[in-house]
Structure formats: C-alpha cells, structure tokens
C-alpha positions in Angstrom: -10.9 -34.4 -14.7 -7.7 -32.4 -15.0 -5.9 -33.2 -18.9 -9.5 -31.4 -19.8 -7.5 -27.7 -19.1 -4.5 -28.5 -19.8 -3.2 -26.7 -23.2 -1.8 -29.9 -25.4 -3.4 -33.4 -24.7 -1.0 -36.3 -25.6 -1.2 -38.1 -29.0 0.3 -41.6 -29.8 3.2 -42.2 -32.1 0.0 -44.4 -34.0 -2.7 -41.4 -34.4 -3.5 -40.7 -37.5 -5.9 -37.8 -38.0 -7.4 -39.3 -41.4 -9.1 -42.1 -39.4 -11.4 -39.4 -37.4 -15.1 -38.7 -39.0 -15.6 -36.0 -39.9 -19.4 -34.6 -39.3 -21.7 -33.4 -42.0 -23.2 -30.1 -40.4 -25.7 -27.5 -42.6 -23.7 -23.9 -44.2 -26.8 -22.4 -42.1 -26.7 -24.2 -39.4 -28.2 -21.7 -36.5 -26.3 -21.2 -32.9 -27.9 -20.3 -29.4 -25.5 -17.5 -28.6 -25.4 -15.1 -25.7 -25.0 -10.9 -26.5 -25.6 -7.5 -25.8 -28.0 -5.5 -28.1 -25.4 -3.5 -30.1 -27.5 -0.2 -30.4 -30.8 1.3 -29.7 -33.3 0.1 -31.3 -37.4 0.3 -31.4 -39.6 -2.9 -31.7 -42.4 -2.3 -35.3 -44.7 -4.2 -33.8 -45.6 -2.7 -30.2 -42.8 0.7 -30.1 -40.7 -1.1 -27.2 -38.0 0.3 -26.9 -34.8 -1.7 -27.3 -31.9 0.5 -25.6 -28.0 -0.7 -26.1 -26.6 -3.2 -24.4 -29.6 -5.5 -23.3 -28.6 -8.8 -23.0 -30.4 -11.6 -25.2 -30.4 -15.2 -26.0 -29.8 -15.1 -29.7 -29.8 -17.3 -33.2 -26.3 -17.1 -35.1 -25.8 -17.5 -38.8 -23.9 -17.0 -41.6 -25.2 -15.4 -44.6 -24.8 -17.3 -47.2 -23.1 -15.7 -50.8 -22.4 -12.8 -48.3 -18.4 -12.3 -47.5 -16.2 -8.9 -47.2 -12.8 -10.2 -48.0 -13.0 -13.6 -47.2 -14.9 -12.7 -43.7 -18.1 -14.0 -43.0 -21.0 -12.2 -42.4 -23.1 -13.3 -39.5 -27.3 -12.5 -39.0 -28.4 -12.6 -35.1 -32.2 -13.6 -34.6 -34.2 -12.3 -31.0 -37.3 -11.2 -29.9 -38.6 -8.2 -27.9 -39.2 -8.2 -25.0 -42.4 -6.6 -24.5 -44.5 -8.7 -27.3 -41.7 -11.7 -28.5 -41.8 -10.3 -32.6 -38.6 -11.4 -34.3 -36.0 -8.9 -34.5 -32.8 -9.9 -37.1 -29.6 -7.7 -37.7 -26.1 -8.8 -39.2 -22.4 -7.2 -38.6 -20.6 -5.0 -41.4 -17.3 -5.6 -41.1 -17.1 -2.8 -44.0 -18.0 0.4 -41.8 -16.8 -1.8 -38.0 -20.9 -1.9 -37.1 -23.7 -3.7 -37.1 -27.2 -3.0 -39.8 -30.4 -3.6 -39.3 -32.7 -5.8 -41.5 -36.1 -5.7 -39.8 -38.0 -5.9 -37.7 -37.7 -2.3 -35.6 -35.6 0.4 -36.4 -32.2 2.1 -35.4 -32.3 5.1 -33.1 -30.3 7.7 -32.7 -29.0 7.0 -36.6 -29.0 11.1 -37.5 -25.1 11.8 -36.8 -24.2 8.5 -38.3 -25.6 9.6 -41.9 -23.7 13.0 -41.6 -20.6 10.9 -41.6 -21.4 8.7 -44.2 -22.7 11.9 -45.8 -19.1 13.7 -45.8 -17.4 10.8 -46.5 -19.5 10.4 -49.7 -18.9 14.4 -50.8 -15.4 13.6 -50.0 -14.9 10.2 -52.0 -16.9 12.7 -55.1 -14.4 15.3 -54.9 -11.2 12.4 -54.7 -12.8 11.7 -57.9 -13.2 14.5 -59.9 -9.4 15.6 -59.0 -8.3 12.2 -60.1 -8.9 12.9 -64.2 -9.0 17.0 -63.8 -6.1 19.0 -62.7 -8.0 22.1 -63.3 -10.4 21.0 -60.8 -8.0 20.5 -58.3 -6.5 24.2 -58.6 -10.0 25.2 -58.2 -10.7 23.3 -55.2 -7.5 24.5 -53.4 -8.1 28.2 -54.3 -12.0 27.6 -52.8 -10.1 26.4 -49.8 -7.8 29.4 -49.2 -10.8 31.7 -49.8 -12.7 30.0 -47.1 -9.8 30.0 -45.2 -9.3 33.5 -44.8 -12.8 34.6 -44.4 -13.4 32.0 -41.3 -10.0 34.1 -40.0 -11.3 37.4 -40.6 -14.7 36.0 -39.0 -12.3 35.4 -36.0 -10.9 38.9 -35.9 -13.8 40.1 -35.9 -15.5 38.7 -33.4 -11.8 39.0 -31.3 -12.8 42.8 -31.8 -16.2 42.8 -31.3 -15.6 41.4 -27.5 -12.9 43.6 -27.3 -15.0 46.7 -27.2 -17.6 45.4 -25.2 -15.8 44.6 -22.5 -12.7 46.3 -22.1 -10.9 44.2 -19.3 -7.3 44.0 -19.0 -6.4 40.7 -17.4 -3.1 41.4 -16.7 -4.6 44.4 -14.1 -6.4 42.2 -12.6 -3.9 38.7 -12.0 -1.8 41.8 -10.7 -4.9 42.9 -7.8 -5.9 39.5 -7.4 -2.3 38.9 -6.0 -1.5 42.2 -4.2 -5.0 41.0 -2.6 -3.4 37.7 -1.3 -0.4 38.8 -0.2 -2.5 41.4 1.5 -4.9 38.7 3.3 -2.0 36.4 3.9 0.1 39.2 6.3 -3.3 40.3 7.9 -3.8 36.1 8.7 0.3 36.0 9.9 -0.7 38.7 12.0 -3.9 37.9 13.4 -2.0 34.5 14.3 1.3 36.4 15.8 -1.3 38.2 17.8 -3.7 35.6 19.1 -0.3 33.3 20.2 1.2 36.6 22.0 -2.3 36.4 23.7 -2.3 32.9 24.4 1.7 33.7 26.2 0.2 36.4 28.0 -2.7 34.2 29.2 -0.1 31.7 30.1 2.1 33.8 31.9 -1.0 35.3 34.4 -2.1 32.2 34.9 1.6 30.9 36.5 2.3 33.9 38.3 -1.9 33.6 40.2 -0.2 29.5 40.9 3.0 30.7 42.1 1.0 33.2 44.5 -1.0 30.8 45.2 1.6 28.4 46.3 3.1 31.6 48.5 0.5 31.7 50.6 0.1 28.1 51.0 3.5 27.9 51.9 3.3 31.1 54.5 1.2 29.6 57.6 3.3 26.3 57.0 6.1 28.9 58.2 4.8 29.6 61.4 4.5 25.8 62.7 4.0 24.9 66.7 6.7 23.4 68.1 7.8 19.8 67.6 5.6 17.8 70.3 7.6 15.6 73.0 5.5 13.2 73.3 4.7 11.6 69.8 1.3 10.7 70.6 0.0 12.9 71.5 -1.2 14.1 68.0 -3.5 10.7 68.7 -5.3 12.7 71.4 -5.6 15.9 70.0 -7.0 14.1 66.4 -9.4 11.6 68.8 -10.8 15.0 70.2 -9.5 13.2 74.0 -8.6 15.9 76.4 -4.7 15.7 78.4 -4.6 15.9 81.5 -3.8 19.6 82.0 -6.5 20.4 80.5 -8.6 17.8 83.0 -7.6 19.9 85.6 -8.5 22.8 84.1 -11.9 21.8 83.8 -11.9 20.4 87.1 -10.5 23.6 89.0 -13.5 25.3 86.8 -15.9 23.2 88.0 -15.1 22.1 91.4 -11.7 23.7 92.9 -8.1 23.1 93.5 -7.5 19.8 95.7 -3.6 20.4 95.7 -3.6 23.3 96.6 -2.3 22.8 100.8 -2.3 25.9 102.7 -6.5 26.1 101.5 -7.1 22.8 102.7 -5.0 23.6 105.8 -7.0 26.3 107.2 -10.5 23.6 106.3 -9.6 20.8 108.0 -9.2 20.7 112.3 -8.4 18.2 114.1 -9.8 17.1 117.3 -9.6 18.7 120.6 -9.2 16.9 123.7 -12.0 15.9 126.0 -12.9 17.9 129.1 -14.4 16.6 131.9 -18.1 17.1 132.5 -19.3 19.8 133.7 -23.1 20.8 134.0 -24.7 22.4 132.0 -26.9 25.9 132.4 -30.3 25.9 131.0 -29.1 28.9 129.1 -25.3 29.2 128.1 -23.3 30.6 130.1 -21.1 34.0 129.1 -18.2 31.1 128.5 -20.2 28.9 125.7 -20.7 32.0 124.1 -17.1 33.1 124.2 -15.7 29.4 123.3 -18.4 29.2 120.4 -17.2 32.8 119.6 -13.4 31.3 119.7 -14.5 28.4 117.4 -15.4 30.8 115.2 -13.2 33.0 115.1 -10.3 29.8 114.6 -12.2 28.8 111.7 -10.8 31.2 108.5 -14.0 32.1 106.3 -13.7 30.1 102.9 -12.2 31.5 99.8 -15.3 30.5 98.0 -18.3 29.0 97.9 -17.1 25.4 96.5 -18.2 22.4 97.4 -14.6 21.5 99.5 -15.5 24.5 101.2 -18.9 23.8 102.3 -17.1 20.3 103.5 -14.8 21.7 105.9 -17.0 24.0 107.4 -19.6 21.7 108.1 -16.9 19.2 109.2 -16.2 22.4 111.6 -19.9 22.2 112.8 -20.0 19.0 113.6 -16.6 19.0 115.9 -17.6 22.1 117.9 -21.2 20.7 118.6 -18.7 17.7 120.3 -16.4 19.6 122.0 
C-alpha cells in the first residue's frame, strides 16, 4: 500500500510503454467535479439568488472548436438549488473570468461593463493615432487642457474652503501641545500631593503606634518584686489564698489564737479544795466577798468573741465548784 504514495515508481528494465493499451474516450466526455459559483447569479426560471462561493457538484466538459492561444475552454453544468433548472457557464481565459451561457443572469456586472467600455475607447484611440500624427497632437493638447482645468478647479475648491473656514492648524497644534503640557504638569502635582499625604498619614500612624507602645511599656516598669517562692504564682492564678490571707480572715471572724497574754487572763487554773463547811441557807457576807473576789480576779473579756465567751464559761464553772 505504501508504493502508491511515492513520487517515482519502479519500472523494470524490459518495460515497453508501447505495449500499454490506450483507451479510446470521446472528446466531449463529461466529468463530475466539485466547484464553487464564480460569480453572483439569479435563476431565470424561479428567480432564486445564487451567491458567489456556493458549492455545487457540476459536470465539466471541453468546448469543441473553441481555443484561446492553445488553451482549451471548459463548460460547466450546474442545477438551481430551488427549481433544479440547468445553468451553464464557461471559462474566459482572455479576460481571466467566466461567461454566463444560459439558465441565469449575472448580477453586479456594471463595473465590469464600465471597464470594458473604457478598454474599448482606449483601443479605438490607439487605432486612430496609429496612422494619423495630427490626431496624436490633438489628443495631447486636449489632455493638457483637461489637466489644467482639473488643477484650476482643485485650486478654487481649496480657496473656497479657506474662505469658509479660516482655521490655523499650526496654532491649533501649538495650543494642543500647551494644553497637554499643562495637563501633565497638573497630574504630576496631584501625584506629588497624594504621595505627600500618604507619607504624612504613614508618619502619623507610626507616631500613634509608638505612643501606644510607650503606654504599654510604662506599667511594665513598676513591677512587683520578684517572689521568693516560685510556686506562689500558682496560688494567685488558681485563686488559692496563702497562709497570711487565711490567718487574716480567721482573725477577723474568730480572733487571734497565737496571742498568749490574752489567753492567760482567760484560762484560770483549779484551786485546792477546802474542807467542807456548813452552807448557810442564805449566803453570808463571806460568800458574797468570795464571789466578788473571784469576779475581780477574772479580768473582763477584751472582746465579745467566741473564745472570750468560752473562757468566761469555764471560769463560772470553777467558781461554782469552789
């Protein structure tokens, strides 16, 4: 399968091309080709518009007895997309174009007709000047006069425009340049002002931050003295009162326990028993004196605390027992 894609094929040494049989095909044989419409056209049967570039499956044949400089002319057959009417056109190598034969009319052909008319006039003029030198001179004078008239008309139009609109383009351009420079200068000044404002704002922010940092550092200088016990901070953080706080709260509620002078006045030792005596029915003056002595011996409680009441209670028991 790969040998069909190569450019040169192998021919054996004993190859004889005369032995290859030739096919006898008719000269007006038609081939089916795929092409696009070479120009805009309109069908004569139904009036359907066929635009340039429309693709068709066309039949191609060689036109008999028509040759241009040895180049063959081909004819194409297509069908209308709406009514299927047959439309034919052929090549025109002389004008490098196509010519419509029948079945449709070519659209937008005015420009082509104008060009053909100009070519025809130019050709006639060249034929006249070929054998008539006076005609050549006459045509040249006509062309020079026409050129002068065109230049005069152009100059008049320029003067008329200058009269109607007295515009100095140089001054306009100069004014535009000046305005552009002023605008650039104003923009530059605005940019500088914005930059200065931003710098001032940044400085203020730094000053505010520095003042805040100084305020934060000030209380840090007056710190309490270092603790001897490293674990004391745990009691403070956890809300556990130390011994001193416990003692203060206890003294406020109950009273002092470690003060010996106060307790010595409250606690009284037991006295030796005396021999029993007949107790009179009514207390005598001795009993009254003893009770008064006992009462005088016991100092009054300094405070109405629970311990003072306890001491008074024990003293009363001893006096009663005595």
